[in-house]
C-alpha positions as CSV (number, residue, x, y, z in Angstrom):
1,M,0.0,0.0,0.0
2,N,1.1,3.6,-0.6
3,A,3.4,4.9,2.1
4,S,1.3,7.9,2.7
5,I,-1.5,5.6,3.7
6,D,0.2,2.7,5.3
7,S,2.4,4.7,7.7
8,R,2.0,2.5,10.7
9,P,5.2,1.9,12.6
10,P,6.6,-1.7,12.2
11,G,5.1,-4.0,14.8
12,S,2.2,-1.9,15.7
13,P,-1.1,-3.9,16.0
14,A,-3.7,-3.8,13.3
15,G,-6.4,-1.2,13.9
16,H,-3.9,1.2,15.6
17,Y,-3.0,4.2,13.5
18,T,-0.7,7.2,13.7
19,A,-2.3,10.6,13.7
20,H,-0.9,11.2,10.2
21,E,-2.4,8.0,8.9
22,K,-5.8,8.7,10.4
23,R,-5.8,12.1,8.7
24,S,-4.7,10.7,5.4
25,R,-7.3,8.0,5.4
26,I,-10.1,10.4,6.3
27,L,-9.0,12.8,3.5
28,A,-9.0,9.9,1.1
29,I,-12.6,9.1,2.1
30,V,-13.5,12.7,1.4
31,G,-11.8,12.7,-2.0
32,A,-13.4,9.4,-3.1
33,S,-16.8,10.2,-1.8
34,S,-16.8,13.7,-3.4
35,G,-16.3,12.0,-6.8
36,N,-19.2,9.7,-6.0
37,L,-21.4,12.7,-5.2
38,V,-20.6,14.3,-8.6
39,E,-21.2,11.0,-10.5
40,W,-24.7,10.6,-9.1
41,F,-25.5,14.3,-9.5
42,D,-24.6,14.1,-13.1
43,F,-26.6,10.9,-13.6
44,Y,-29.8,12.0,-11.8
45,V,-30.0,15.6,-13.1
46,Y,-31.2,14.1,-16.3
47,A,-34.3,12.8,-14.7
48,F,-35.1,16.2,-13.0
49,T,-34.6,18.3,-16.1
50,S,-36.2,16.0,-18.7
51,I,-39.5,17.8,-18.4
52,Y,-37.8,20.9,-19.9
53,F,-35.6,19.3,-22.6
54,A,-37.8,16.5,-23.9
55,H,-39.1,18.7,-26.7
56,A,-35.6,19.6,-27.8
57,F,-34.6,16.0,-28.8
58,F,-37.8,14.4,-30.0
59,P,-40.3,15.5,-32.7
60,K,-43.0,18.0,-31.6
61,G,-46.2,16.4,-30.6
62,D,-47.7,14.8,-27.5
63,P,-45.6,15.9,-24.5
64,T,-46.4,12.5,-22.8
65,V,-44.7,10.7,-25.7
66,Q,-41.7,13.0,-25.5
67,L,-41.4,12.2,-21.8
68,L,-41.7,8.5,-22.4
69,N,-38.9,8.8,-24.9
70,T,-36.7,10.6,-22.4
71,A,-37.6,8.0,-19.8
72,G,-36.6,5.2,-22.2
73,V,-33.2,6.8,-22.7
74,F,-32.9,7.1,-18.9
75,A,-33.7,3.4,-18.5
76,A,-31.1,2.5,-21.1
77,G,-28.5,3.9,-18.7
78,F,-29.4,1.1,-16.3
79,L,-28.8,-1.6,-18.9
80,M,-25.2,-0.4,-19.2
81,R,-24.5,-0.8,-15.5
82,P,-23.5,-4.5,-15.6
83,I,-21.1,-3.8,-18.5
84,G,-19.7,-0.9,-16.5
85,G,-19.4,-3.1,-13.4
86,W,-17.5,-5.7,-15.3
87,L,-15.2,-3.3,-17.2
88,F,-14.3,-1.0,-14.3
89,G,-14.1,-3.9,-11.9
90,R,-11.4,-5.4,-14.2
91,I,-9.6,-2.1,-14.5
92,A,-9.6,-1.6,-10.8
93,D,-8.3,-5.1,-10.0
94,K,-5.6,-5.0,-12.7
95,R,-4.6,-1.3,-12.9
96,G,-5.7,0.0,-9.5
97,R,-8.8,1.5,-7.8
98,K,-7.5,5.0,-8.2
99,T,-7.1,4.6,-12.0
100,A,-10.6,3.2,-12.4
101,M,-12.2,6.0,-10.3
102,M,-10.4,8.7,-12.4
103,I,-11.5,7.2,-15.7
104,S,-15.1,6.8,-14.4
105,V,-15.5,10.4,-13.3
106,L,-13.9,11.6,-16.6
107,M,-16.5,9.6,-18.6
108,M,-19.3,11.1,-16.6
109,C,-17.9,14.5,-17.2
110,G,-17.8,13.8,-21.0
111,G,-21.4,12.6,-21.0
112,S,-22.6,15.7,-19.2
113,L,-20.7,18.1,-21.3
114,A,-22.0,16.4,-24.5
115,I,-25.6,16.8,-23.3
116,A,-25.0,20.5,-22.3
117,A,-23.7,21.4,-25.7
118,M,-25.9,19.0,-27.8
119,P,-27.8,20.3,-30.9
120,T,-31.6,19.9,-30.9
121,Y,-33.9,17.9,-33.1
122,E,-34.7,21.0,-35.2
123,Q,-31.0,21.5,-35.9
124,I,-29.8,18.0,-36.8
125,G,-33.0,15.9,-36.9
126,V,-32.8,12.2,-35.8
127,F,-29.2,12.5,-34.9
128,A,-30.2,14.5,-31.8
129,P,-32.0,11.7,-30.0
130,A,-29.3,9.3,-31.2
131,L,-26.6,11.4,-29.7
132,L,-28.6,11.8,-26.5
133,L,-28.9,8.0,-26.2
134,M,-25.1,7.6,-26.8
135,A,-24.3,10.2,-24.1
136,R,-26.6,8.4,-21.6
137,L,-25.2,5.0,-22.4
138,F,-21.7,6.5,-21.8
139,Q,-22.9,7.8,-18.4
140,G,-24.6,4.5,-17.6
141,L,-21.3,2.7,-18.2
142,S,-19.5,5.2,-16.0
143,V,-22.0,5.0,-13.1
144,G,-22.1,1.2,-13.4
145,G,-18.3,1.2,-12.7
146,E,-18.4,3.9,-10.1
147,Y,-20.2,1.9,-7.4
148,G,-17.9,-1.1,-7.4
149,T,-14.6,0.9,-7.5
150,S,-15.6,3.6,-5.0
151,A,-17.1,0.9,-2.6
152,T,-13.9,-1.1,-2.8
153,Y,-11.7,1.9,-2.3
154,M,-13.6,3.3,0.6
155,S,-13.8,-0.1,2.3
156,E,-10.1,-0.7,1.9
157,I,-9.1,2.8,3.1
158,A,-11.5,3.0,6.0
159,L,-10.1,2.7,9.6
160,K,-10.3,-0.9,10.9
161,G,-13.0,-1.1,13.6
162,Q,-14.8,1.9,12.1
163,R,-15.3,0.6,8.5
164,G,-19.1,0.6,8.7
165,F,-19.1,4.3,9.7
166,Y,-16.6,5.5,7.1
167,A,-17.9,3.2,4.2
168,S,-21.4,4.5,4.8
169,F,-20.4,7.8,3.3
170,Q,-20.7,6.2,-0.1
171,Y,-24.5,6.3,0.3
172,V,-24.4,9.7,2.0
173,T,-22.9,11.1,-1.3
174,L,-25.1,8.9,-3.5
175,I,-28.2,10.3,-1.9
176,G,-26.6,13.7,-1.7
177,G,-26.1,13.7,-5.4
178,Q,-29.8,13.2,-5.9
179,L,-30.7,15.9,-3.5
180,L,-28.2,18.3,-5.1
181,A,-29.7,17.7,-8.5
182,V,-33.2,18.5,-7.1
183,L,-31.8,21.7,-5.4
184,V,-30.0,23.0,-8.5
185,V,-33.1,22.6,-10.6
186,A,-35.3,24.2,-7.9
187,V,-33.0,27.2,-7.8
188,L,-33.0,27.6,-11.5
189,E,-36.8,27.4,-11.6
190,Q,-36.8,30.4,-9.2
191,L,-34.3,32.4,-11.2
192,L,-35.5,31.7,-14.7
193,S,-38.9,31.8,-16.4
194,E,-40.4,28.6,-17.6
195,Q,-39.7,29.6,-21.2
196,Q,-36.1,30.2,-20.4
197,M,-35.8,26.8,-18.7
198,H,-37.3,25.2,-21.9
199,D,-35.1,27.2,-24.2
200,W,-31.6,26.9,-22.6
201,G,-31.9,26.8,-18.8
202,W,-32.0,23.0,-18.7
203,R,-28.4,23.0,-20.1
204,I,-26.9,24.7,-17.0
205,P,-27.1,21.7,-14.6
206,F,-25.3,19.5,-17.2
207,A,-22.6,22.1,-17.7
208,A,-22.2,22.5,-13.9
209,G,-22.0,18.7,-13.5
210,A,-19.2,18.6,-16.1
211,L,-17.3,21.3,-14.3
212,T,-17.5,19.7,-10.9
213,A,-16.5,16.3,-12.4
214,V,-13.2,17.9,-13.5
215,V,-12.7,19.1,-9.8
216,A,-13.5,15.5,-8.6
217,F,-11.0,14.2,-11.1
218,Y,-8.2,16.3,-9.6
219,L,-9.2,15.3,-6.1
220,R,-9.1,11.6,-7.1
221,R,-5.8,12.1,-8.8
222,S,-4.2,13.0,-5.4
223,L,-5.5,9.8,-3.7
224,A,-3.2,7.1,-2.6
225,E,-3.7,3.6,-4.2
226,T,-5.1,0.9,-1.8
227,A,-4.3,-2.1,-4.0
228,K,-0.8,-3.5,-3.6
229,T,1.4,-3.9,-6.6
230,G,1.7,-7.7,-6.1
231,Q,-2.1,-8.0,-6.1
232,L,-2.5,-6.1,-9.4
233,Q,0.2,-8.3,-11.1
234,R,-1.5,-11.6,-10.4
235,K,-2.7,-13.3,-13.5
236,E,-6.1,-14.0,-11.8
237,S,-6.6,-10.3,-11.0
238,G,-9.8,-9.0,-12.6
239,S,-10.6,-12.4,-14.1
240,L,-14.2,-13.3,-14.5
241,A,-13.3,-16.9,-14.7
242,E,-11.5,-16.7,-11.4
243,L,-14.4,-14.9,-9.8
244,F,-17.0,-17.5,-10.7
245,K,-14.6,-20.5,-10.2
246,K,-13.5,-19.8,-6.7
247,H,-16.0,-17.2,-5.4
248,G,-19.2,-18.1,-7.3
249,R,-21.1,-18.8,-4.0
250,A,-20.1,-15.4,-2.6
251,F,-21.2,-13.8,-5.8
252,L,-24.6,-15.4,-5.6
253,V,-25.0,-14.4,-1.9
254,V,-24.2,-10.8,-2.7
255,L,-26.5,-10.9,-5.7
256,G,-29.3,-12.3,-3.5
257,F,-29.2,-9.6,-0.9
258,T,-28.5,-6.8,-3.4
259,A,-31.7,-7.7,-5.3
260,G,-33.8,-7.2,-2.2
261,G,-31.8,-4.2,-1.0
262,S,-31.9,-2.4,-4.4
263,L,-35.7,-3.0,-4.8
264,A,-36.4,-1.6,-1.3
265,F,-34.1,1.4,-2.0
266,Y,-35.8,2.4,-5.2
267,T,-39.3,1.7,-3.8
268,Y,-38.8,4.2,-1.0
269,T,-36.8,6.8,-2.9
270,T,-37.4,7.0,-6.7
271,Y,-40.9,5.4,-6.8
272,M,-42.2,6.8,-3.5
273,Q,-42.9,10.3,-4.9
274,K,-45.2,8.9,-7.5
275,Y,-46.8,6.6,-4.9
276,L,-47.6,9.6,-2.7
277,V,-49.4,11.3,-5.7
278,L,-51.1,8.4,-7.3
279,S,-52.0,6.2,-4.4
280,V,-51.9,8.4,-1.2
281,G,-53.5,11.4,-3.0
282,L,-51.0,14.1,-2.0
283,D,-50.6,17.0,-4.5
284,K,-47.3,17.0,-6.5
285,K,-45.8,20.0,-4.6
286,T,-46.5,18.5,-1.2
287,A,-45.2,15.1,-2.3
288,S,-42.0,16.7,-3.6
289,T,-41.5,18.6,-0.3
290,V,-42.1,15.4,1.8
291,M,-39.6,13.4,-0.3
292,T,-37.0,16.1,-0.3
293,A,-37.1,16.3,3.5
294,A,-37.2,12.5,3.8
295,L,-34.2,12.0,1.6
296,F,-32.2,14.5,3.6
297,V,-33.0,12.6,6.8
298,Y,-32.2,9.3,5.0
299,M,-28.8,10.7,4.0
300,C,-28.0,11.7,7.6
301,M,-29.0,8.2,8.8
302,Q,-26.3,6.4,6.9
303,P,-23.3,7.1,9.2
304,L,-25.4,6.2,12.3
305,F,-26.4,2.8,10.9
306,G,-22.9,2.3,9.6
307,A,-21.5,2.9,13.1
308,L,-24.2,0.5,14.4
309,S,-22.8,-2.3,12.2
310,D,-19.4,-1.8,13.7
311,R,-20.9,-2.7,17.0
312,I,-23.4,-5.4,16.2
313,G,-21.8,-6.9,13.1
314,R,-22.6,-6.6,9.4
315,R,-24.5,-9.9,9.4
316,T,-26.7,-8.8,12.2
317,S,-27.6,-5.6,10.4
318,M,-28.4,-7.5,7.3
319,L,-30.6,-10.0,9.1
320,W,-32.5,-7.1,10.7
321,F,-33.0,-5.5,7.3
322,G,-34.3,-8.7,5.8
323,A,-36.6,-9.5,8.7
324,L,-38.0,-6.0,9.1
325,G,-38.3,-5.5,5.3
326,M,-40.3,-8.7,5.0
327,L,-42.6,-8.0,7.9
328,C,-43.1,-4.2,7.6
329,T,-43.4,-3.5,3.9
330,W,-47.0,-4.3,3.7
331,P,-48.1,-2.5,6.9
332,I,-46.1,0.6,5.9
333,L,-47.3,0.9,2.3
334,S,-50.9,0.1,3.3
335,A,-50.8,2.6,6.1
336,L,-49.5,5.3,3.8
337,K,-52.6,4.9,1.6
338,T,-54.9,5.8,4.5
339,V,-53.1,8.8,5.9
340,G,-54.3,12.3,5.1
341,S,-51.5,14.2,6.7
342,P,-48.2,14.8,4.9
343,Y,-46.5,14.7,8.4
344,A,-47.8,11.2,9.0
345,A,-46.7,10.2,5.5
346,F,-43.2,11.6,6.3
347,G,-43.1,9.6,9.5
348,L,-44.0,6.3,7.8
349,I,-41.4,6.9,5.0
350,I,-38.7,7.7,7.6
351,A,-39.5,4.4,9.3
352,A,-39.2,2.5,6.0
353,M,-35.9,4.3,5.2
354,A,-34.5,3.4,8.6
355,I,-35.1,-0.2,7.8
356,V,-33.5,0.2,4.3
357,S,-30.5,2.0,6.0
358,L,-29.6,-1.2,7.7
359,Y,-28.6,-2.4,4.2
360,T,-27.6,0.8,2.3
361,S,-25.2,2.1,5.0
362,I,-23.0,-1.0,4.6
363,G,-24.0,-2.3,1.2
364,G,-20.7,-1.6,-0.5
365,L,-18.6,-2.6,2.5
366,I,-20.3,-6.0,3.1
367,K,-19.8,-6.8,-0.6
368,A,-16.1,-5.8,-0.4
369,E,-15.7,-8.1,2.6
370,M,-16.9,-11.1,0.6
371,F,-14.2,-11.0,-2.0
372,P,-10.3,-11.2,-2.0
373,P,-8.4,-8.1,-3.3
374,E,-7.6,-9.6,-6.7
375,V,-11.3,-9.8,-7.7
376,R,-12.8,-7.5,-5.2
377,A,-13.8,-4.6,-7.4
378,L,-15.1,-7.0,-10.1
379,G,-17.1,-9.0,-7.6
380,V,-18.6,-5.9,-5.9
381,G,-19.3,-4.0,-9.1
382,L,-20.7,-6.7,-11.2
383,S,-23.0,-8.3,-8.5
384,Y,-24.4,-4.8,-7.6
385,A,-24.9,-3.8,-11.2
386,I,-26.8,-6.9,-12.1
387,G,-29.0,-6.9,-9.0
388,N,-29.6,-3.2,-9.4
389,A,-30.4,-3.2,-13.1
390,I,-32.9,-6.1,-12.8
391,F,-34.6,-5.4,-9.5
392,G,-33.8,-1.8,-8.6
393,G,-34.2,-0.3,-12.1
394,S,-37.5,-2.1,-12.7
395,A,-39.1,-1.2,-9.4
396,E,-41.2,1.7,-10.9
397,V,-42.2,-0.2,-13.9
398,V,-43.4,-3.2,-11.9
399,A,-45.2,-1.0,-9.3
400,L,-47.0,1.1,-11.9
401,S,-47.9,-2.0,-14.0
402,L,-49.5,-3.8,-11.1
403,K,-51.3,-0.6,-10.0
404,S,-52.7,0.0,-13.5
405,G,-53.9,-3.7,-13.5
406,G,-55.7,-3.2,-10.2
407,H,-53.3,-5.3,-8.2
408,E,-51.2,-2.8,-6.4
409,S,-51.0,-4.9,-3.2
410,L,-49.1,-7.5,-5.2
411,F,-46.2,-5.1,-5.3
412,Y,-46.2,-5.0,-1.5
413,V,-45.9,-8.8,-1.7
414,Y,-43.1,-8.6,-4.3
415,V,-41.0,-6.3,-2.1
416,S,-41.7,-8.4,1.0
417,V,-40.7,-11.6,-0.7
418,M,-37.4,-10.1,-2.0
419,C,-36.6,-8.9,1.5
420,G,-37.3,-12.4,2.7
421,I,-34.9,-13.8,0.2
422,A,-32.3,-11.4,1.4
423,L,-32.9,-12.6,5.0
424,L,-32.5,-16.3,3.9
425,V,-29.3,-15.5,2.0
426,C,-27.8,-13.5,4.9
427,L,-28.4,-16.5,7.3
428,T,-25.7,-18.3,5.3
429,M,-23.1,-15.5,5.9
430,P,-20.4,-15.6,8.6
431,D,-19.6,-12.7,10.9
432,L,-17.6,-10.6,8.4
433,R,-15.9,-8.6,11.1
434,K,-14.0,-11.8,12.0
435,H,-14.0,-13.8,8.8
436,G,-14.3,-11.2,6.0
437,Y,-11.4,-10.8,3.5
438,L,-10.8,-7.2,4.8
439,N,-10.2,-8.5,8.3
440,D,-6.4,-9.0,7.9
441,E,-5.9,-5.9,5.7
442,H,-4.8,-2.7,7.1
């Protein structure tokens, strides 16, 4: 490991750090997580500005059709995540975590800059939506690789004994990126007229995202590498065959609890705003206010639940997530439909988010603890990307399809069953604080 990070005096016990090393590791967490925030801001700002730019890239006509087209392009980004998880996982395991994170944030920068400067349908015809799709696929590839590499890096750099607390900042910045995207668009809506937002104002968040990505690149450039040279030079490093041959069971375990965790996460974050409007009956403005406040509280929960896992163990946290998710999903979603007060709705959503925090606060860390360093980034990134793309990315589609068919309660069952599967999978896991692959690493 780089000398600026591994500065422990010879013979000092694991988990005891010099003041310089503690400071270096904390600064590394800040640098890595800041890039994570920028990546997710750039990815989600598309969703929050699409109402303003849909007309610019698709033929004039029905606004609903235009929005469906932009939503389809957004969904295409999810399909690129498994490829990104594989590609950047391989790069991180063969060339280093730092290199993979630098490439990832540069790709996100390029995608955002391309959208900010992209000609409209009136200017170049069908090439406009084609270019938009290419930019989003590029960004989907980037964010697909970002999770695995940043989770691996933050897990490896975190202080032993406090890994749950420090690694939780991955989701702090992931949620923070979504909130920042909402905030930037809200500020622009106050400063610009609706016509200005439609004409050119929607380009500003993409340009800002590209600029901040450059800053994140330079922050990551100064980071120390956590992978040792010997690990990177092994022939099995970053090998898909090695991952499935020797660690196939661990991969399936991670995929199992990621499926339930991702589905629960997207249910109570991305889909919940629509649920509050369509099923609970709140107006759009009230629903937006409730969800913005809830996401802020959810973001603040992550370090608390991460620190809790350092005390009770990652396996225990995951068992509680699976059990409470299985038992409480139906009561919470059913109760939400009967409340008339936005305050009551806020309280129920916070209760659900607390349950999900048992998973999200340590999601990246627990995956990293399941794989050895030579295939860690690949194992973390690919398992997450597959589970997220299939179960997380489809949460809204499944929920809305069941609702339109008059079977909304089946969605409650679906989420409950997937949380139950996560519970069963986690029962097979050891105490990773004692038996995880990170246990003997400093």
